C-alpha positions as CSV (number, residue, x, y, z in Angstrom):
1,M,38.9,132.1,-14.8
2,N,42.0,131.3,-16.9
3,D,43.4,128.6,-14.2
4,F,42.5,126.3,-11.4
5,P,42.2,127.5,-8.1
6,A,45.7,127.3,-6.3
7,F,44.5,124.7,-3.7
8,M,43.7,122.4,-6.4
9,K,47.2,122.1,-7.7
10,T,49.1,121.1,-5.0
11,P,52.3,119.5,-5.5
12,A,51.8,116.2,-3.7
13,N,49.0,115.6,-6.5
14,A,51.0,116.5,-9.2
15,I,50.5,114.0,-12.3
16,S,54.1,112.8,-13.6
17,S,55.2,113.7,-16.8
18,E,55.2,110.1,-18.3
19,S,51.1,109.9,-17.6
20,Q,50.4,113.0,-19.8
21,S,51.3,114.8,-22.6
22,K,54.2,117.6,-23.2
23,G,53.4,121.3,-22.4
24,I,50.1,119.9,-19.5
25,E,50.0,120.5,-16.3
26,G,47.6,117.8,-14.1
27,W,46.5,117.0,-10.6
28,V,45.0,113.6,-9.8
29,Y,42.6,112.5,-6.8
30,D,41.8,108.9,-5.9
31,G,38.7,107.0,-4.6
32,L,39.1,104.5,-2.1
33,D,37.7,101.8,-4.8
34,G,40.3,102.7,-7.2
35,K,38.7,105.0,-9.6
36,Q,40.5,108.5,-10.5
37,M,39.8,112.3,-11.1
38,A,42.2,114.3,-12.7
39,Y,42.4,117.5,-14.1
40,W,44.5,119.2,-16.6
41,K,45.7,122.3,-17.8
42,C,47.2,122.7,-21.6
43,N,49.7,125.0,-22.1
44,V,50.5,124.2,-25.5
45,A,48.3,123.2,-28.3
46,G,49.1,119.5,-28.8
47,M,47.6,116.1,-29.0
48,S,46.5,112.5,-27.3
49,N,47.7,110.0,-29.2
50,E,45.2,107.0,-29.7
51,H,44.6,104.6,-26.8
52,V,42.3,102.9,-25.1
53,H,41.4,102.2,-21.7
54,D,39.9,99.2,-19.5
55,Y,37.4,101.1,-18.2
56,D,34.8,104.3,-18.4
57,E,35.8,107.8,-18.7
58,Y,33.9,111.0,-18.6
59,F,35.5,114.4,-18.8
60,V,33.9,117.9,-19.1
61,V,35.9,120.9,-21.0
62,V,36.1,123.9,-18.4
63,Q,37.9,126.0,-21.0
64,G,39.4,125.9,-24.4
65,V,38.4,122.9,-26.7
66,Y,39.2,119.2,-26.9
67,T,38.6,117.9,-30.2
68,L,38.2,113.8,-29.7
69,I,38.9,111.6,-32.4
70,L,37.2,108.2,-32.5
71,D,37.6,106.2,-35.9
72,A,39.3,109.1,-37.4
73,Q,36.0,111.3,-36.8
74,K,36.9,114.6,-35.2
75,I,34.0,115.6,-32.5
76,P,35.0,119.1,-31.0
77,V,34.1,119.4,-27.3
78,R,34.3,122.9,-26.2
79,A,33.9,124.8,-22.8
80,G,30.9,123.7,-20.7
81,E,30.5,120.4,-23.1
82,E,30.8,117.0,-21.7
83,Y,31.8,113.4,-23.4
84,F,31.2,109.7,-22.0
85,I,33.8,107.2,-23.6
86,P,33.1,103.6,-22.8
87,Q,35.9,101.3,-22.1
88,G,37.5,99.8,-25.1
89,L,36.8,102.0,-27.4
90,P,40.3,103.8,-28.9
91,H,40.0,107.5,-28.7
92,G,42.9,109.9,-29.2
93,G,42.3,113.8,-29.3
94,E,43.8,117.5,-30.1
95,F,43.9,120.2,-27.6
96,I,44.6,124.0,-28.1
97,A,46.7,126.3,-25.7
98,G,44.5,127.2,-22.6
99,T,42.4,124.2,-22.4
100,R,41.0,123.0,-19.2
101,T,39.2,119.8,-18.6
102,I,38.4,117.6,-16.0
103,H,38.2,114.0,-16.4
104,C,36.4,111.1,-14.1
105,F,38.3,107.5,-15.0
106,G,36.6,104.3,-13.7
107,G,40.1,103.0,-13.3
108,K,43.6,104.1,-12.3
109,R,44.8,106.3,-15.3
110,A,47.5,108.7,-14.1
111,N,50.5,108.7,-11.8
112,R,51.8,111.1,-9.4
113,A,55.1,112.8,-10.0
């Protein structure tokens, strides 16, 4: 597959452009306890600037490569691989066009469009 199924990409769950990098499409679901699950499709190559969350983050790469940047160290996370980022750890990343990821956040990360 090169895309998420249509039922996962409903406009009601689309992430606002202010909550994601340019050229990225994303959708978010909220848990009753304030946690979120989001998934992104990178239509272009790009980068996520360094940032910090006050909650944990877990993600898995479904397709492509997301290169995590921690303390200037680059860690490629490829399709089928996962990574856990503890709260408070500064991180950023680089992605190639066609990369798809699924993220679980221990708090509210994304706003809807």
